[in-house]
KOLVO-647792 format. One record per residue (C-alpha): residue number from 0; residue in three letters; chain; x, y, z. Coordinates in Angstrom, 1 decimal. Layout:
// KOLVO-647792
SITE_NUM_Ala_A_X_Y_Z $
...
END
This chain:
// KOLVO-647792
SITE_0_Met_A_-11.2_-1.9_-17.1 $
SITE_1_Ser_A_-10.5_0.3_-20.2 $
SITE_2_Leu_A_-7.2_1.8_-21.2 $
SITE_3_His_A_-6.7_5.1_-23.1 $
SITE_4_Pro_A_-5.3_4.1_-26.5 $
SITE_5_Lys_A_-2.4_5.9_-27.9 $
SITE_6_Thr_A_-1.6_7.5_-24.5 $
SITE_7_Arg_A_-0.4_4.5_-22.6 $
SITE_8_Ile_A_2.0_1.8_-23.8 $
SITE_9_Leu_A_2.2_-1.4_-21.9 $
SITE_10_Ser_A_5.4_-3.2_-21.5 $
SITE_11_Leu_A_5.5_-6.9_-22.4 $
SITE_12_Ala_A_5.8_-7.6_-18.7 $
SITE_13_Ala_A_2.7_-5.6_-18.0 $
SITE_14_Leu_A_0.8_-7.4_-20.8 $
SITE_15_Ala_A_1.9_-10.7_-19.3 $
SITE_16_Leu_A_0.7_-9.6_-15.9 $
SITE_17_Ala_A_-2.6_-8.5_-17.3 $
SITE_18_Gly_A_-3.1_-11.8_-19.0 $
SITE_19_Thr_A_-2.3_-13.7_-15.8 $
SITE_20_Met_A_-4.8_-11.6_-13.9 $
SITE_21_Ala_A_-7.4_-12.2_-16.5 $
SITE_22_Leu_A_-6.9_-15.9_-16.4 $
SITE_23_Ser_A_-7.1_-15.8_-12.6 $
SITE_24_Ala_A_-10.3_-13.8_-12.8 $
SITE_25_Cys_A_-11.9_-16.4_-15.1 $
SITE_26_Ala_A_-10.9_-19.1_-12.7 $
SITE_27_Asp_A_-12.4_-17.2_-9.8 $
SITE_28_Asn_A_-15.6_-16.7_-11.8 $
SITE_29_Ala_A_-15.8_-20.4_-12.7 $
SITE_30_Gly_A_-15.3_-21.3_-9.1 $
SITE_31_Ser_A_-18.0_-18.8_-8.0 $
SITE_32_Gln_A_-20.5_-20.3_-10.5 $
SITE_33_Thr_A_-19.7_-23.8_-9.3 $
SITE_34_Ala_A_-20.2_-22.6_-5.7 $
SITE_35_Asp_A_-23.5_-20.9_-6.6 $
SITE_36_Val_A_-24.8_-24.2_-8.1 $
SITE_37_Glu_A_-23.6_-26.2_-5.1 $
SITE_38_Glu_A_-25.3_-23.7_-2.7 $
SITE_39_Phe_A_-28.5_-23.4_-4.8 $
SITE_40_Pro_A_-30.9_-21.9_-3.8 $
SITE_41_Thr_A_-29.8_-18.8_-1.9 $
SITE_42_Thr_A_-32.6_-16.3_-2.7 $
SITE_43_Asp_A_-36.3_-16.2_-3.6 $
SITE_44_Ile_A_-37.7_-18.2_-6.5 $
SITE_45_Arg_A_-40.4_-16.8_-8.8 $
SITE_46_Leu_A_-43.0_-19.3_-10.1 $
SITE_47_Val_A_-45.0_-17.9_-13.0 $
SITE_48_Val_A_-48.5_-19.3_-13.8 $
SITE_49_Pro_A_-49.2_-18.7_-17.6 $
SITE_50_Trp_A_-53.0_-19.0_-17.0 $
SITE_51_Gln_A_-55.7_-17.0_-15.3 $
SITE_52_Pro_A_-56.0_-17.1_-11.5 $
SITE_53_Gly_A_-58.4_-19.6_-10.1 $
SITE_54_Gly_A_-57.9_-22.5_-12.5 $
SITE_55_Gln_A_-56.5_-25.9_-11.8 $
SITE_56_Gly_A_-52.9_-24.9_-12.9 $
SITE_57_Asp_A_-53.0_-21.8_-10.6 $
SITE_58_Leu_A_-54.4_-23.9_-7.7 $
SITE_59_Thr_A_-51.6_-26.4_-8.2 $
SITE_60_Ala_A_-48.9_-23.7_-8.2 $
SITE_61_Arg_A_-50.2_-22.1_-5.0 $
SITE_62_Thr_A_-50.5_-25.4_-3.3 $
SITE_63_Leu_A_-47.0_-26.4_-4.3 $
SITE_64_Ala_A_-45.3_-23.1_-3.5 $
SITE_65_Pro_A_-45.3_-23.3_0.4 $
SITE_66_Leu_A_-44.3_-27.0_0.2 $
SITE_67_Leu_A_-41.4_-26.1_-2.1 $
SITE_68_Glu_A_-40.4_-23.4_0.3 $
SITE_69_Asp_A_-40.1_-26.0_3.1 $
SITE_70_Glu_A_-38.0_-28.2_0.9 $
SITE_71_Leu_A_-35.7_-25.5_-0.6 $
SITE_72_Gly_A_-35.5_-23.1_2.4 $
SITE_73_Val_A_-36.3_-20.0_0.3 $
SITE_74_Ser_A_-39.5_-18.1_-0.6 $
SITE_75_Val_A_-41.4_-19.3_-3.8 $
SITE_76_Ile_A_-43.4_-16.3_-5.1 $
SITE_77_Val_A_-46.3_-17.2_-7.4 $
SITE_78_Glu_A_-47.2_-14.7_-10.2 $
SITE_79_Asn_A_-49.8_-14.9_-12.9 $
SITE_80_Arg_A_-48.8_-14.0_-16.5 $
SITE_81_Pro_A_-51.8_-15.2_-18.5 $
SITE_82_Gly_A_-52.7_-14.8_-22.2 $
SITE_83_Ala_A_-52.3_-16.1_-25.7 $
SITE_84_Asn_A_-52.7_-19.8_-24.9 $
SITE_85_Gly_A_-50.0_-19.6_-22.3 $
SITE_86_Ser_A_-47.4_-18.2_-24.7 $
SITE_87_Ile_A_-47.0_-14.9_-22.8 $
SITE_88_Gly_A_-45.8_-16.6_-19.7 $
SITE_89_Tyr_A_-43.7_-19.1_-21.7 $
SITE_90_Thr_A_-42.0_-16.4_-23.7 $
SITE_91_Trp_A_-41.2_-14.5_-20.5 $
SITE_92_Leu_A_-39.6_-17.6_-19.1 $
SITE_93_Ala_A_-37.5_-18.3_-22.2 $
SITE_94_Glu_A_-35.9_-14.8_-21.8 $
SITE_95_Gln_A_-34.8_-15.3_-18.2 $
SITE_96_Glu_A_-31.4_-16.3_-16.9 $
SITE_97_Pro_A_-31.1_-20.1_-16.7 $
SITE_98_Asn_A_-30.2_-20.1_-13.0 $
SITE_99_Gly_A_-33.2_-21.8_-11.5 $
SITE_100_Tyr_A_-34.6_-18.7_-9.8 $
SITE_101_Asn_A_-37.3_-18.1_-12.5 $
SITE_102_Leu_A_-39.7_-20.9_-13.2 $
SITE_103_Ser_A_-43.1_-21.4_-14.9 $
SITE_104_Met_A_-45.9_-23.8_-14.6 $
SITE_105_Met_A_-46.5_-25.6_-17.9 $
SITE_106_Gly_A_-49.1_-27.7_-19.6 $
SITE_107_Val_A_-49.6_-29.4_-23.0 $
SITE_108_Glu_A_-49.0_-26.0_-24.7 $
SITE_109_Val_A_-45.3_-26.4_-24.2 $
SITE_110_Ala_A_-45.6_-29.2_-26.7 $
SITE_111_Thr_A_-48.2_-27.7_-29.0 $
SITE_112_Leu_A_-47.4_-24.0_-29.4 $
SITE_113_Gln_A_-44.5_-24.9_-31.8 $
SITE_114_Phe_A_-47.1_-26.1_-34.3 $
SITE_115_Met_A_-49.0_-22.7_-34.3 $
SITE_116_Asp_A_-48.1_-19.1_-34.9 $
SITE_117_Tyr_A_-46.0_-18.8_-31.7 $
SITE_118_Asp_A_-42.3_-18.4_-31.4 $
SITE_119_Val_A_-42.0_-20.9_-28.6 $
SITE_120_Ser_A_-40.8_-24.5_-28.6 $
SITE_121_Pro_A_-39.8_-27.2_-26.1 $
SITE_122_Asp_A_-36.2_-26.4_-26.9 $
SITE_123_Asp_A_-36.6_-23.1_-25.0 $
SITE_124_Phe_A_-37.1_-24.9_-21.7 $
SITE_125_Val_A_-36.0_-27.7_-19.5 $
SITE_126_Pro_A_-38.7_-29.6_-17.5 $
SITE_127_Ile_A_-38.5_-29.8_-13.7 $
SITE_128_Gly_A_-41.4_-32.3_-13.3 $
SITE_129_Gln_A_-45.0_-33.1_-13.7 $
SITE_130_Ala_A_-47.4_-32.4_-10.8 $
SITE_131_Ile_A_-50.9_-33.4_-11.8 $
SITE_132_Glu_A_-52.9_-35.2_-14.5 $
SITE_133_Gly_A_-56.6_-35.1_-15.4 $
SITE_134_Pro_A_-58.0_-37.8_-17.6 $
SITE_135_Gly_A_-60.4_-36.7_-20.3 $
SITE_136_Ala_A_-64.0_-37.8_-21.1 $
SITE_137_Ile_A_-66.7_-37.3_-23.7 $
SITE_138_Ala_A_-70.0_-36.1_-22.2 $
SITE_139_Val_A_-73.3_-35.1_-23.7 $
SITE_140_Pro_A_-76.4_-33.2_-22.4 $
SITE_141_Val_A_-78.5_-35.4_-20.2 $
SITE_142_Asp_A_-81.3_-35.5_-22.7 $
SITE_143_Ser_A_-79.0_-36.4_-25.7 $
SITE_144_Pro_A_-80.3_-39.1_-28.0 $
SITE_145_Tyr_A_-76.9_-40.8_-27.9 $
SITE_146_Glu_A_-76.6_-43.6_-25.3 $
SITE_147_Ser_A_-73.0_-44.5_-26.3 $
SITE_148_Leu_A_-70.0_-43.2_-28.1 $
SITE_149_Ser_A_-70.4_-45.8_-30.8 $
SITE_150_Glu_A_-73.9_-44.5_-31.5 $
SITE_151_Leu_A_-72.5_-41.0_-31.8 $
SITE_152_Ile_A_-69.8_-42.1_-34.2 $
SITE_153_Glu_A_-72.3_-44.1_-36.3 $
SITE_154_Asp_A_-74.5_-41.0_-36.7 $
SITE_155_Ala_A_-71.5_-38.8_-37.5 $
SITE_156_Lys_A_-70.5_-41.1_-40.3 $
SITE_157_Ala_A_-74.0_-40.9_-41.8 $
SITE_158_Asn_A_-74.1_-37.1_-41.4 $
SITE_159_Pro_A_-70.7_-35.6_-42.0 $
SITE_160_Gly_A_-70.3_-32.2_-40.3 $
SITE_161_Lys_A_-73.7_-32.3_-38.6 $
SITE_162_Leu_A_-72.5_-33.1_-35.1 $
SITE_163_Thr_A_-70.8_-30.4_-33.1 $
SITE_164_Tyr_A_-68.5_-30.2_-30.1 $
SITE_165_Ser_A_-67.5_-27.3_-27.9 $
SITE_166_Ser_A_-63.8_-26.4_-28.2 $
SITE_167_Pro_A_-61.7_-24.3_-25.7 $
SITE_168_Gly_A_-59.4_-23.3_-28.6 $
SITE_169_Val_A_-57.4_-24.7_-31.5 $
SITE_170_Gly_A_-54.3_-26.5_-30.3 $
SITE_171_Ser_A_-55.7_-26.8_-26.8 $
SITE_172_Val_A_-55.5_-30.0_-24.8 $
SITE_173_Trp_A_-59.1_-30.7_-25.6 $
SITE_174_Asp_A_-59.6_-29.4_-29.1 $
SITE_175_Ser_A_-56.8_-31.5_-30.5 $
SITE_176_Pro_A_-58.1_-34.9_-29.3 $
SITE_177_Ala_A_-61.5_-34.0_-30.9 $
SITE_178_Arg_A_-59.5_-33.8_-34.2 $
SITE_179_Gly_A_-58.0_-37.1_-33.2 $
SITE_180_Leu_A_-61.4_-38.7_-32.7 $
SITE_181_Gln_A_-62.3_-37.6_-36.2 $
SITE_182_Asp_A_-59.1_-39.1_-37.6 $
SITE_183_Leu_A_-59.4_-42.4_-35.7 $
SITE_184_Ala_A_-63.1_-42.9_-36.2 $
SITE_185_Gly_A_-63.2_-41.7_-39.8 $
SITE_186_Ile_A_-65.8_-39.0_-39.1 $
SITE_187_Glu_A_-66.3_-35.3_-39.7 $
SITE_188_Leu_A_-67.3_-33.0_-36.8 $
SITE_189_Thr_A_-67.8_-29.3_-36.5 $
SITE_190_Ser_A_-65.9_-27.4_-33.9 $
SITE_191_Val_A_-67.6_-24.5_-32.0 $
SITE_192_Pro_A_-65.0_-22.5_-30.2 $
SITE_193_Tyr_A_-65.4_-20.9_-26.7 $
SITE_194_Asp_A_-63.0_-18.9_-24.6 $
SITE_195_Gly_A_-61.8_-21.7_-22.3 $
SITE_196_Ser_A_-63.1_-24.9_-20.8 $
SITE_197_Ala_A_-65.7_-23.5_-18.4 $
SITE_198_Pro_A_-67.8_-21.9_-21.1 $
SITE_199_Ser_A_-67.1_-24.8_-23.4 $
SITE_200_Ile_A_-68.6_-27.3_-20.9 $
SITE_201_Ala_A_-71.5_-25.0_-20.0 $
SITE_202_Ala_A_-72.4_-24.8_-23.7 $
SITE_203_Ala_A_-72.6_-28.6_-23.9 $
SITE_204_Ala_A_-74.6_-28.8_-20.7 $
SITE_205_Ala_A_-77.1_-26.3_-22.2 $
SITE_206_Gly_A_-77.4_-28.4_-25.4 $
SITE_207_Asp_A_-75.8_-25.8_-27.6 $
SITE_208_Val_A_-73.5_-28.4_-29.1 $
SITE_209_Thr_A_-73.7_-32.2_-29.5 $
SITE_210_Phe_A_-71.0_-33.1_-27.0 $
SITE_211_Ser_A_-68.1_-31.9_-24.8 $
SITE_212_Ile_A_-64.6_-33.4_-24.8 $
SITE_213_Asp_A_-62.7_-32.1_-21.8 $
SITE_214_Ala_A_-61.2_-33.1_-18.5 $
SITE_215_Met_A_-63.4_-35.6_-16.7 $
SITE_216_Gly_A_-63.0_-33.6_-13.5 $
SITE_217_Ser_A_-64.1_-30.4_-15.2 $
SITE_218_Gln_A_-67.3_-32.0_-16.4 $
SITE_219_Lys_A_-68.0_-33.7_-13.1 $
SITE_220_Ala_A_-70.1_-30.9_-11.5 $
SITE_221_Gln_A_-72.5_-30.9_-14.5 $
SITE_222_Val_A_-72.6_-34.8_-14.6 $
SITE_223_Asp_A_-73.2_-35.1_-10.9 $
SITE_224_Gly_A_-75.7_-32.3_-11.1 $
SITE_225_Gly_A_-77.8_-34.1_-13.7 $
SITE_226_Glu_A_-77.1_-31.7_-16.6 $
SITE_227_Met_A_-74.8_-34.0_-18.5 $
SITE_228_Arg_A_-73.7_-37.7_-18.6 $
SITE_229_Tyr_A_-70.5_-39.3_-19.7 $
SITE_230_Leu_A_-70.4_-41.3_-22.9 $
SITE_231_Ala_A_-66.8_-42.5_-22.6 $
SITE_232_Met_A_-63.6_-42.0_-20.7 $
SITE_233_Leu_A_-60.4_-41.2_-22.5 $
SITE_234_Ser_A_-58.3_-43.3_-20.2 $
SITE_235_Glu_A_-56.8_-46.7_-20.4 $
SITE_236_Glu_A_-59.2_-48.1_-17.9 $
SITE_237_Arg_A_-62.7_-47.2_-16.6 $
SITE_238_His_A_-62.8_-44.6_-13.9 $
SITE_239_Pro_A_-63.5_-46.2_-10.4 $
SITE_240_Asp_A_-66.2_-43.6_-9.7 $
SITE_241_Tyr_A_-68.0_-44.3_-12.9 $
SITE_242_Pro_A_-67.5_-48.0_-13.5 $
SITE_243_Asp_A_-70.5_-48.2_-15.9 $
SITE_244_Val_A_-68.9_-45.7_-18.3 $
SITE_245_Pro_A_-66.8_-47.5_-21.0 $
SITE_246_Thr_A_-63.5_-46.2_-22.3 $
SITE_247_Ala_A_-63.4_-44.8_-25.8 $
SITE_248_Gln_A_-61.3_-47.8_-26.8 $
SITE_249_Glu_A_-64.1_-50.1_-25.8 $
SITE_250_Glu_A_-66.4_-48.0_-28.0 $
SITE_251_Gly_A_-64.3_-48.4_-31.1 $
SITE_252_Ala_A_-62.1_-45.3_-31.0 $
SITE_253_Asp_A_-58.6_-45.9_-29.6 $
SITE_254_Leu_A_-58.3_-42.4_-28.1 $
SITE_255_Gln_A_-56.7_-41.6_-24.8 $
SITE_256_Asn_A_-56.1_-38.1_-23.6 $
SITE_257_Ala_A_-55.4_-36.2_-20.3 $
SITE_258_Ser_A_-54.6_-32.7_-19.2 $
SITE_259_Trp_A_-51.5_-32.2_-17.1 $
SITE_260_Ala_A_-49.5_-29.5_-15.4 $
SITE_261_Gly_A_-45.9_-29.3_-14.2 $
SITE_262_Ile_A_-43.0_-26.9_-13.7 $
SITE_263_Met_A_-40.2_-25.9_-16.1 $
SITE_264_Ala_A_-37.1_-23.7_-16.2 $
SITE_265_Pro_A_-35.3_-21.9_-19.1 $
SITE_266_Ala_A_-33.1_-24.0_-21.3 $
SITE_267_Gly_A_-29.5_-24.1_-20.2 $
SITE_268_Thr_A_-30.4_-24.3_-16.5 $
SITE_269_Pro_A_-27.5_-26.4_-14.9 $
SITE_270_Asp_A_-28.3_-30.1_-14.4 $
SITE_271_Glu_A_-27.5_-29.9_-10.7 $
SITE_272_Val_A_-30.0_-27.1_-10.2 $
SITE_273_Val_A_-32.7_-29.0_-12.2 $
SITE_274_Lys_A_-32.2_-32.0_-10.0 $
SITE_275_Val_A_-32.5_-30.0_-6.8 $
SITE_276_Leu_A_-35.7_-28.5_-8.0 $
SITE_277_Ser_A_-37.1_-31.8_-9.3 $
SITE_278_Asp_A_-36.3_-33.6_-6.0 $
SITE_279_Ala_A_-38.0_-30.9_-4.0 $
SITE_280_Met_A_-41.0_-31.0_-6.3 $
SITE_281_Gly_A_-41.2_-34.8_-5.9 $
SITE_282_Ala_A_-41.2_-34.5_-2.1 $
SITE_283_Ala_A_-43.8_-31.7_-2.2 $
SITE_284_Thr_A_-46.2_-33.8_-4.3 $
SITE_285_Glu_A_-46.1_-36.6_-1.7 $
SITE_286_Asp_A_-47.5_-34.2_1.0 $
SITE_287_Pro_A_-50.9_-35.5_2.2 $
SITE_288_Gly_A_-52.3_-31.9_2.2 $
SITE_289_Tyr_A_-51.2_-31.4_-1.4 $
SITE_290_Ile_A_-52.7_-34.8_-2.5 $
SITE_291_Lys_A_-56.1_-33.9_-0.8 $
SITE_292_Val_A_-56.3_-30.5_-2.5 $
SITE_293_Ile_A_-55.5_-32.0_-6.0 $
SITE_294_Glu_A_-58.0_-34.9_-5.5 $
SITE_295_Asp_A_-60.7_-32.5_-4.2 $
SITE_296_Gly_A_-60.2_-30.6_-7.5 $
SITE_297_Asn_A_-61.0_-33.9_-9.4 $
SITE_298_Gln_A_-57.4_-34.2_-10.6 $
SITE_299_Ile_A_-54.8_-37.0_-10.0 $
SITE_300_Pro_A_-51.5_-36.2_-8.2 $
SITE_301_Thr_A_-49.0_-37.5_-10.7 $
SITE_302_Phe_A_-45.3_-36.8_-10.3 $
SITE_303_Arg_A_-42.8_-37.4_-13.1 $
SITE_304_Asp_A_-39.2_-36.2_-12.6 $
SITE_305_Tyr_A_-37.4_-34.0_-15.2 $
SITE_306_Glu_A_-36.3_-36.9_-17.4 $
SITE_307_Glu_A_-39.7_-38.6_-17.4 $
SITE_308_Thr_A_-41.4_-35.2_-18.1 $
SITE_309_Ala_A_-39.1_-34.5_-21.0 $
SITE_310_Ala_A_-40.2_-37.8_-22.5 $
SITE_311_Leu_A_-43.8_-36.9_-21.9 $
SITE_312_Ile_A_-43.4_-33.6_-23.7 $
SITE_313_Gln_A_-41.9_-35.3_-26.8 $
SITE_314_Ser_A_-44.6_-37.9_-26.9 $
SITE_315_Glu_A_-47.3_-35.1_-26.7 $
SITE_316_Ala_A_-45.6_-33.2_-29.5 $
SITE_317_Asp_A_-45.6_-36.3_-31.7 $
SITE_318_Arg_A_-49.3_-37.0_-30.9 $
SITE_319_Tyr_A_-50.7_-33.5_-31.1 $
SITE_320_Gly_A_-48.8_-32.2_-34.1 $
SITE_321_Pro_A_-50.9_-34.0_-36.8 $
SITE_322_Trp_A_-54.1_-33.1_-35.0 $
SITE_323_Ile_A_-53.3_-29.4_-34.9 $
SITE_324_Glu_A_-52.4_-29.6_-38.6 $
SITE_325_Met_A_-55.9_-31.0_-39.2 $
SITE_326_Ala_A_-57.4_-28.0_-37.2 $
SITE_327_Gln_A_-55.4_-25.5_-39.2 $
SITE_328_Gln_A_-56.5_-27.0_-42.5 $
SITE_329_Gly_A_-60.1_-26.7_-41.3 $
SITE_330_Gln_A_-60.7_-30.4_-41.0 $
END
């Protein structure tokens, strides 16, 4: 409400009344906000996918959405906003009201973009939870001369910069561990960039590069089809489907890496709302249909709640930061 200055004079009594009304209005608003949180959700939720349609993150979102609807009692609308290493979707989310009605899928980029030329950091968001994980692997063309990762490392030491690997982009979940391999093994490799994992793996299968470092599940079609073979798994233990393939640690490089995806909200989203969403997500990821879809996509259903996912993001930032710095320095 606005008053016409110089034309209306309020008495002290009127001023006191106005003040009392203002305080009452604030109290009513506070009570309304509390009620909104307690009743959350009451309308549709938008879930943005910051990647292209058809990928694993998109599939995860579209599999989770109807299950979240069942848990929350409102529609969950999936919308793709791809581009710029996920930063377009992330930036959009950071600008939304922190009320729980606008969410985004997230991957390792939420931890890594802060180290590159993007105005996005983990502080802009609050995690809801992790939904999937995909352990990594190093694979070579089927006719590669290397029979083990240790052989590849030995040759790389003798021939700095000679060996090449296909990269889905600087700062990506798979380019960074390749920098880590160089650091851990004391070798120098040459990165050959491609526009995403699919062409990156295809290039390795065709023999255009020495090896591929990517999600084990993403390489699986080429491995099972006889175009590539695994040299090492980037996991703590050997994969049950490929028990003869050693881990990188067994081969002298203590490197572990996995892709993952989850859901996040804008920073400032009330704790009560985050918990409601995280609990619903946890229940959804236990659905047998969800588990089958994710496993059929060669990923592992892996739920972490909001607190556990926050710890994951911090650990990823600590790990990837030095590797991304190596990439930016051309190492």
